[in-house]
C-alpha distance (Angstrom), angle and dihedral (degrees) to the residues before:
residue distance angle dihedral
M1 . . .
N2 3.80 . .
A3 3.80 122.6 .
R4 3.81 95.6 -102.3
I5 3.84 94.6 50.6
L6 3.80 90.7 44.6
T7 3.81 90.7 51.5
A8 3.81 90.9 49.9
F9 3.82 90.6 50.5
L10 3.78 91.8 50.2
C11 3.81 91.6 48.9
L12 3.82 91.3 52.5
T13 3.79 92.5 51.2
A14 3.83 96.9 41.6
A15 3.79 122.9 97.8
S16 3.81 93.8 -141.1
T17 3.79 118.7 96.4
G18 3.80 93.7 -156.5
C19 3.81 97.1 82.7
I20 3.82 114.2 111.1
I21 3.82 127.5 171.5
V22 3.79 122.2 -146.8
D23 3.81 109.5 -128.5
G24 3.77 99.1 -144.3
D25 3.77 143.5 54.2
G26 3.79 92.4 -92.7
D27 3.80 99.2 -152.8
G28 3.81 93.2 157.6
G29 3.79 92.1 -122.9
G30 3.80 96.7 -43.7
Y31 3.79 139.7 8.7
Q32 3.78 115.6 -73.6
Q33 3.76 130.3 179.9
G34 3.77 117.3 -107.0
Y35 3.79 141.0 74.1
E36 3.77 129.7 -48.4
G37 3.78 114.2 -118.4
D38 3.77 149.8 172.5
V39 3.79 121.2 -104.1
T40 3.79 118.5 -140.9
F41 3.81 114.3 -161.2
L42 3.80 115.5 -160.2
W43 3.79 116.9 -178.6
T44 3.76 138.1 -168.8
F45 3.79 131.4 178.6
A46 3.77 115.1 -117.4
P47 2.86 122.6 -67.0
N48 3.83 88.3 31.6
G49 3.82 98.0 -74.5
R50 3.80 122.8 159.1
C51 3.80 131.2 -128.6
A52 3.81 88.8 -98.3
D53 3.83 87.9 60.6
V54 3.82 94.2 57.6
P55 3.82 107.7 52.3
D56 3.82 90.9 166.5
V57 3.81 89.9 69.9
K58 3.81 111.6 96.9
N59 3.81 99.9 -179.9
I60 3.78 146.7 -24.0
Q61 3.81 124.2 -106.0
I62 3.81 120.2 -158.0
A63 3.80 121.7 -168.1
I64 3.81 123.1 -170.9
P65 3.82 112.4 176.7
G66 3.80 111.7 -120.3
E67 3.81 93.3 16.8
S68 3.82 126.4 103.1
L69 3.79 105.9 -148.7
H70 3.79 128.0 -160.2
N71 3.82 113.3 -91.0
N72 3.82 88.3 8.6
G73 3.80 89.0 -68.9
V74 3.82 95.6 -62.3
Y75 3.82 115.3 136.8
A76 3.77 139.8 165.5
C77 3.80 115.3 -90.1
N78 3.82 89.5 -123.5
T79 3.79 121.8 31.7
A80 3.80 119.4 -171.6
G81 3.80 90.6 -21.3
V82 3.81 94.8 -48.4
D83 3.81 125.7 109.9
G84 3.77 92.0 -136.8
I85 3.78 147.5 45.0
V86 3.81 139.3 -122.2
L87 3.80 118.8 -127.3
H88 3.80 113.0 -163.9
D89 3.76 140.1 -145.6
F90 3.81 108.1 17.6
A91 3.77 120.1 171.6
P92 3.82 115.5 -126.1
G93 3.79 113.1 -82.3
N94 3.79 146.5 83.6
Y95 3.79 119.7 -63.5
P96 3.82 129.7 -169.5
Y97 3.79 114.1 -149.5
T98 3.79 142.9 -177.5
V99 3.80 124.9 -154.9
R100 3.80 120.2 -164.5
A101 3.79 130.6 -176.2
I102 3.81 107.7 -143.3
G103 3.81 123.5 -153.1
Y104 3.79 127.6 -142.5
D105 3.81 89.3 -97.0
G106 3.81 90.6 57.8
N107 3.79 95.1 -109.2
T108 3.80 125.0 128.6
L109 3.81 110.1 -105.6
F110 3.82 100.2 173.6
E111 3.77 132.7 14.9
G112 3.78 142.2 -173.6
R113 3.77 137.4 171.6
G114 3.76 140.8 -178.0
T115 3.80 144.4 124.8
F116 3.78 132.3 -85.7
K117 3.80 131.2 -166.8
V118 3.78 123.6 -140.2
N119 3.79 119.3 -148.3
G120 3.77 97.4 136.4
D121 3.80 124.1 -31.2
V122 3.81 116.2 -16.5
R123 3.80 136.0 -171.6
V124 3.82 123.1 -145.9
N125 3.82 116.7 -159.7
I126 3.78 113.1 -169.5
D127 3.79 132.0 176.5
L128 3.81 105.5 -151.4
T129 3.80 116.6 -141.9
P130 3.82 129.5 -152.6
N131 3.79 112.0 -81.3
G132 3.80 111.6 -85.7
M133 3.80 92.5 9.3
S134 3.77 136.2 89.4
Y135 3.78 141.8 156.5
A136 3.77 140.2 -139.2
L137 3.78 131.1 -126.2
V138 3.80 105.4 -133.3
S139 3.79 123.1 -159.0
W140 3.80 131.9 170.3
A141 3.78 145.2 -163.4
F142 3.80 135.8 -160.4
P143 3.81 128.0 -130.0
P144 3.82 117.7 -95.5
N145 3.78 116.8 -86.6
T146 3.80 138.8 172.3
Y147 3.81 90.7 -73.8
S148 3.77 101.2 51.1
N149 3.80 146.0 -15.8
N150 3.80 86.6 -123.8
P151 3.82 104.3 31.1
S152 3.78 122.9 -156.7
C153 3.79 119.5 -131.9
S154 3.79 91.8 -93.6
Q155 3.83 92.5 46.1
A156 3.81 88.4 51.9
G157 3.81 90.2 48.2
V158 3.80 92.5 -120.6
S159 3.81 122.2 150.1
Y160 3.81 100.8 179.1
I161 3.81 145.0 -17.1
K162 3.80 130.0 -121.7
A163 3.79 117.4 -157.0
Q164 3.79 135.3 -171.4
I165 3.82 127.8 -170.7
D166 3.80 123.1 -160.7
G167 3.80 91.5 -10.5
G168 3.80 91.7 -62.6
E169 3.78 132.3 131.7
W170 3.80 118.7 -36.0
V171 3.81 114.2 -117.5
T172 3.80 128.2 -165.6
L173 3.81 117.9 -125.9
N174 3.77 134.7 -169.6
C175 3.80 106.1 -108.1
A176 3.83 95.2 -140.7
D177 3.82 92.3 54.2
G178 3.80 91.0 69.5
M179 3.79 93.1 53.1
S180 3.82 99.6 53.9
N181 3.81 143.6 35.5
G182 3.77 94.4 30.6
G183 3.79 97.1 -59.4
V184 3.80 138.2 -87.6
E185 3.80 122.3 -40.2
T186 3.79 116.3 -123.5
P187 3.81 120.0 -140.3
W188 3.80 117.5 -89.9
L189 3.78 109.8 -67.7
A190 3.78 133.4 -168.7
D191 3.80 119.4 -116.3
G192 3.78 113.3 -78.9
T193 3.78 144.9 54.8
H194 3.80 119.8 -31.9
T195 3.80 134.6 -173.0
I196 3.78 124.6 -133.9
Q197 3.80 134.5 -171.9
M198 3.78 125.5 -176.1
I199 3.81 128.9 -173.5
A200 3.80 123.4 -165.8
Y201 3.80 115.8 -147.6
G202 3.79 130.3 -158.7
R203 3.80 142.7 116.7
D204 3.80 117.6 -34.9
R205 3.79 126.2 -144.7
A206 3.80 91.1 -88.4
G207 3.81 89.0 60.1
R208 3.81 95.7 -108.8
D209 3.81 117.7 141.8
N210 3.80 131.9 -134.8
L211 3.79 96.8 30.2
P212 3.83 126.9 132.7
L213 3.81 113.7 -91.1
Y214 3.82 102.0 163.2
N215 3.79 137.9 19.5
T216 3.80 135.8 -168.4
Y217 3.78 136.6 170.9
G218 3.78 140.2 171.8
T219 3.80 145.4 128.0
F220 3.78 136.2 -87.4
V221 3.80 135.6 -175.0
T222 3.80 125.5 -129.2
S223 3.77 125.4 -158.7
A224 3.80 123.9 -169.9
G225 3.77 112.5 -99.3
S226 3.78 93.8 8.5
P227 3.84 112.5 85.5
R228 3.79 113.9 -159.4
S229 3.78 130.8 -137.8
E230 3.80 111.3 -140.7
S231 3.80 127.3 -177.0
Y232 3.81 126.7 -164.8
R233 3.80 131.8 -170.4
F234 3.78 117.0 -142.7
F235 3.80 121.8 -135.6
E236 3.81 126.5 -149.0
V237 3.79 118.3 -100.1
G238 3.79 139.7 -168.2
G239 3.77 134.1 176.6
M240 3.76 151.8 -135.0
S241 3.80 134.8 -148.2
L242 3.81 119.7 -144.6
R243 3.77 139.1 -167.9
W244 3.83 131.5 161.9
E245 3.76 145.2 -146.8
L246 3.81 125.8 -147.0
W247 3.80 117.1 -137.4
D248 3.81 127.1 -174.8
S249 3.81 89.2 -175.9
S250 3.76 137.3 -13.3
T251 3.79 89.6 -76.3
T252 3.82 105.7 29.6
R253 3.78 117.8 80.4
R254 3.81 122.8 -174.8
S255 3.80 134.3 -156.6
C256 3.80 120.3 -132.9
S257 3.81 91.8 -102.5
E258 3.81 92.9 46.4
A259 3.78 89.9 51.0
G260 3.82 91.3 48.0
L261 3.79 92.9 -132.9
T262 3.80 121.1 169.9
G263 3.81 95.4 -163.8
M264 3.78 148.8 -40.8
L265 3.80 132.8 -98.0
I266 3.80 116.2 -152.1
N267 3.76 127.6 -173.5
L268 3.78 133.8 174.6
K269 3.79 123.8 -153.1
N270 3.80 117.2 -155.2
M271 3.80 102.0 -136.4
N272 3.81 91.6 -159.3
T273 3.79 94.9 57.7
G274 3.82 104.6 16.3
E275 3.82 89.1 -124.7
W276 3.79 119.8 149.5
I277 3.80 103.1 -138.7
Y278 3.81 93.8 -149.5
G279 3.78 97.9 35.5
D280 3.79 120.7 -133.8
A281 3.79 95.8 -37.0
G282 3.82 100.6 56.1
D283 3.79 127.8 -150.2
S284 3.81 111.9 -61.2
Q285 3.82 115.9 -140.0
S286 3.78 138.5 167.1
C287 3.79 114.5 -98.2
S288 3.81 89.6 -127.8
G289 3.81 94.5 42.9
A290 3.81 99.4 93.3
P291 2.93 137.0 161.8
I292 3.81 92.9 62.4
L293 3.82 114.3 -167.4
Y294 3.79 124.1 -148.0
Q295 3.81 106.5 -173.2
Y296 3.81 106.2 160.7
L297 3.79 102.7 63.9
K298 3.77 126.3 132.8
P299 3.82 112.3 -118.7
G300 3.80 113.6 -90.6
R301 3.80 144.1 79.7
Y302 3.80 120.4 -51.6
E303 3.78 134.0 -166.7
V304 3.80 108.0 -135.5
H305 3.82 115.5 -146.2
I306 3.81 119.8 -175.8
R307 3.80 126.2 178.1
G308 3.79 127.6 -170.9
M309 3.79 107.7 -144.2
K310 3.81 135.3 -156.5
G311 3.77 100.4 -169.4
S312 3.79 104.6 -53.5
T313 3.83 94.1 -23.0
I314 3.80 121.6 101.9
V315 3.81 106.4 -132.5
Y316 3.83 101.3 165.9
S317 3.80 130.8 18.1
N318 3.79 146.7 146.7
D319 3.82 93.1 -139.1
D320 3.82 93.3 121.2
L321 3.81 91.6 57.8
P322 3.82 109.9 15.7
D323 3.78 118.2 -162.9
V324 3.82 118.6 -117.4
L325 3.81 121.2 -144.5
T326 3.80 131.7 -178.8
V327 3.81 121.3 -133.6
N328 3.81 117.2 -155.9
A329 3.80 124.7 -161.5
F330 3.82 115.3 -98.0
E331 3.83 91.9 6.9
Q332 3.78 105.4 120.0
K333 3.78 134.7 179.8
T334 3.78 129.0 -140.2
A335 3.81 132.2 -168.1
S336 3.83 89.7 -96.4
D337 3.82 93.4 56.8
V338 3.79 120.8 99.1
S339 3.79 105.7 -94.9
Y340 3.77 125.8 -136.4
T341 3.81 106.8 -112.8
V342 3.80 119.3 -140.1
A343 3.79 116.7 -157.4
L344 3.81 111.8 -138.9
V345 3.78 119.7 -162.4
R346 3.77 126.8 -154.2
E347 3.79 116.7 -97.2
Y348 3.82 111.8 -128.3
């Protein structure tokens, strides 16, 4: 009796209802050396709910390309008290799969996908996500310092993290959560590319608490049913505080109202990289809004360019002789600090 017939006989005589035979050779797209095995699927519903928590789910549908599954791959959500199913007799190889939770109206409510490798028995744990939505697990690390090549939060001097996704609301996170247990779950996100920025806060070199010490930003892609793990490395930051004076001549100083300015455009050029921090447009500020704080800058020397604008016309600037300031790591500025004053001369 060959292995497949023997397995079928054992399934027919067993009391368990969780025994399913794969109707196909199951070579995973081509013969590979190794051992045949059974595949146990165990599913939850994000975040880690059970079948009993999702009464709208009628059944589970499993699809494995190239494999003909019993009952077209449709199974009960819970079989013999287990939220899962055992599929038997797979040849060695790699197999992509999709798992869908189907509602009573026939629509997909939850979904997940991935790949498993057979070289003997294998277990697939999958947390199904709402259809069309997913999330990312975000973790982080800090640059090496005198304490460690991979500093902990306390060694990096960090008290907490603030994070923002897609320019939305800032949320506060526990620093240690992003350095263990796979990271921090993002909120549910639609399929596609997303932006993220995270700022680590702690005590600066002047001994003041709750100031930015590190910054990081980037993008990640989510795909329904396939949560991503994303890791980011923070970089050290410092800051500067700016104000300005408007001069018509070496002896005549003007107020914002006297000068008739509608606003200011500020830009910072990293002299190490040549990068304009605020691109071509610059950072728009009110003429009376000084001091302006820039707290998330990489250490280095920066050209400071400030323009006093009347509509789209440059009325005052320091473009002919831009000021140069140095930003040091962990040295921050607050509104109470003495600001660096940039003298702007009238454009004629």
